C-alpha positions as CSV (number, residue, x, y, z in Angstrom):
1,X,-11.4,-6.3,-69.6
2,X,-13.8,-7.6,-67.0
3,X,-12.4,-8.3,-63.4
4,X,-13.1,-11.8,-62.0
5,X,-15.9,-10.5,-59.6
6,X,-17.7,-9.0,-62.8
7,X,-18.3,-12.5,-64.4
8,X,-21.7,-13.8,-63.3
9,X,-21.7,-17.4,-64.2
10,X,-23.6,-18.8,-61.2
11,X,-27.0,-18.3,-59.8
12,X,-28.3,-18.4,-56.3
13,X,-31.9,-18.4,-55.3
14,X,-33.7,-18.5,-52.1
15,X,-37.0,-17.6,-50.5
16,X,-37.8,-15.3,-47.7
17,X,-40.6,-13.5,-46.1
18,X,-41.9,-10.3,-47.6
19,X,-40.8,-8.4,-44.4
20,X,-37.3,-9.5,-44.6
21,X,-37.3,-8.6,-48.4
22,X,-38.6,-5.2,-47.5
23,X,-35.9,-4.7,-44.7
24,X,-33.0,-5.8,-47.2
25,X,-34.3,-3.7,-49.9
26,X,-34.6,-0.6,-47.6
27,X,-31.0,-1.2,-46.5
28,X,-29.8,-1.6,-50.2
29,X,-31.8,1.6,-51.1
30,X,-29.9,3.4,-48.3
31,X,-26.6,2.5,-49.7
32,X,-27.8,3.4,-53.3
33,X,-27.4,-0.2,-54.3
34,X,-29.7,-2.6,-56.0
35,X,-30.9,-5.5,-53.8
36,X,-28.7,-8.3,-55.7
37,X,-25.6,-6.1,-55.2
38,X,-26.3,-5.5,-51.6
39,X,-27.0,-9.1,-50.9
40,X,-23.7,-10.2,-52.8
41,X,-21.5,-7.8,-51.1
42,X,-22.9,-8.1,-47.6
43,X,-22.7,-11.9,-47.9
44,X,-19.3,-11.8,-49.6
45,X,-18.0,-9.8,-46.8
46,X,-19.5,-11.8,-44.0
47,X,-18.1,-15.1,-45.6
48,X,-14.6,-13.6,-45.5
49,X,-14.9,-12.6,-41.9
50,X,-16.2,-16.1,-41.0
51,X,-13.3,-17.8,-42.8
52,X,-10.8,-15.4,-41.3
53,X,-12.1,-16.1,-37.8
54,X,-12.1,-19.9,-38.4
55,X,-8.5,-19.8,-39.4
56,X,-7.4,-17.5,-36.5
57,X,-5.4,-18.8,-33.6
58,X,-6.0,-16.9,-30.3
59,X,-3.7,-17.4,-27.4
60,X,-3.8,-16.1,-24.0
61,X,-0.8,-14.1,-22.6
62,X,0.5,-17.3,-20.7
63,X,0.0,-19.4,-23.9
64,X,1.9,-16.7,-25.9
65,X,4.8,-16.6,-23.6
66,X,5.0,-20.5,-23.6
67,X,4.9,-20.3,-27.4
68,X,7.7,-17.6,-27.5
69,X,9.9,-19.6,-25.1
70,X,9.6,-22.7,-27.2
71,X,10.3,-20.8,-30.5
72,X,13.3,-19.1,-28.9
73,X,14.7,-22.4,-27.6
74,X,13.4,-25.4,-29.5
75,X,14.0,-28.9,-28.2
76,X,15.6,-31.7,-30.1
77,X,13.1,-33.8,-32.2
78,X,12.3,-37.0,-30.4
79,X,12.3,-40.5,-32.1
80,X,8.5,-40.4,-32.3
81,X,8.6,-37.0,-34.0
82,X,11.2,-38.0,-36.5
83,X,9.1,-41.2,-37.3
84,X,6.0,-39.0,-37.8
85,X,7.7,-36.5,-40.0
86,X,8.9,-39.5,-42.1
87,X,5.3,-40.6,-42.9
88,X,4.2,-40.5,-46.4
89,X,2.3,-37.3,-47.1
90,X,3.7,-35.3,-44.1
91,X,5.2,-32.6,-46.3
92,X,2.6,-32.5,-49.0
């Protein structure tokens, strides 16, 4: 049974310089990989890192303490917040 990553049903093509191709080929060879496998694994890992960083929320110590205080003792929802939460699609 093939793993999802083993199914090759899409193609990516791009052009680069001979120098960059040689550099990438040398790096792939150093890892005992063919160029395509090296490019796919490297690009996949970088894509995961970019998405992770994009989805990460970073708070300063002061912001974290403010967040903790508000979580520990939440305020009652205002009329405006209740109206907002009642809008169509809010809980989708």
